[in-house]
C-alpha positions as a printed Julia matrix, in Angstrom:
85×3 Matrix{Float64}:
 -23.38  32.41  -29.13
 -22.11  30.01  -31.53
 -20.66  26.24  -30.57
 -17.35  24.93  -31.04
 -16.1   21.72  -30.94
 -12.89  20.55  -29.64
 -11.29  17.28  -29.83
  -8.94  18.08  -26.28
  -8.5   20.14  -23.43
  -9.37  23.71  -23.45
  -9.0   27.2   -21.72
 -10.91  30.17  -21.56
 -10.41  33.34  -21.4
 -11.52  35.11  -17.99
 -12.38  37.9   -19.13
 -13.91  37.11  -23.02
 -14.44  33.92  -22.34
 -13.33  33.05  -25.9
 -11.36  29.76  -26.16
  -7.41  30.6   -25.85
  -5.78  29.25  -29.09
  -2.64  29.67  -28.12
  -3.29  27.15  -25.35
  -1.37  24.38  -26.53
  -3.47  21.34  -25.51
  -6.2   22.33  -27.47
  -4.3   20.3   -30.29
  -5.38  17.05  -30.71
  -2.02  15.33  -30.73
  -1.71  15.53  -26.82
  -4.0   13.33  -25.8
  -4.76   9.81  -27.12
  -8.03   8.88  -24.58
 -10.41  10.66  -22.57
  -8.96  13.5   -20.1
 -11.31  12.49  -16.19
  -9.79  14.8   -14.03
  -8.23  18.37  -13.79
  -7.06  20.13  -10.93
  -4.82  23.93  -10.71
  -1.71  23.41   -9.13
  -0.46  26.87   -7.79
  -2.04  30.05  -10.06
  -0.91  28.78  -13.99
  -0.04  24.91  -13.42
  -2.74  22.05  -14.13
  -2.72  18.31  -12.82
  -4.66  16.46  -15.52
  -5.7   12.61  -15.65
  -7.2    9.99  -17.37
  -7.0    6.98  -19.6
  -4.39   8.14  -21.52
  -1.05   6.22  -21.41
   0.52   9.2   -23.34
   1.29  12.92  -23.65
   2.79  14.69  -26.81
   3.9   11.2   -27.41
   5.92  11.06  -24.23
   4.98   8.72  -21.42
   2.68   9.83  -19.64
   0.63   6.93  -16.81
  -2.95   8.72  -16.87
  -1.45  11.55  -15.39
   0.53  14.89  -16.23
   1.65  18.9   -15.18
   0.88  21.32  -17.46
   1.91  25.26  -17.27
  -0.59  27.4   -17.89
   0.18  27.5   -22.08
  -0.17  23.22  -21.97
   3.75  22.7   -22.34
   4.44  19.5   -19.85
   6.51  20.91  -17.31
   7.27  18.11  -15.39
   7.52  14.0   -15.55
   5.34  12.69  -12.74
   7.26   8.8   -11.18
   3.14   7.61  -10.22
   4.82   4.11  -10.35
   6.54   4.8    -6.52
   3.96   7.1    -5.34
   1.71   3.79   -4.48
  -1.21   3.78   -3.88
  -3.09   7.04   -5.35
  -6.71   7.78   -4.6
């Protein structure tokens, strides 16, 4: 098997194990810093946390919600959430 280096978040095809190239978060322009946490929300959404402060050029203070293709689906107001653990 070969290797593939990616600069950001990628999605794998569950059947073949291949990188799903249509997953737009694989584009390095989306995250400008390290991703440290990923959680699934429902069937397709991902809650992604890390050291980044933007996602695709828009404010995302260390947390962003993405749909199954890597598109931002919701802005999270973490400032009003208080302490997060």
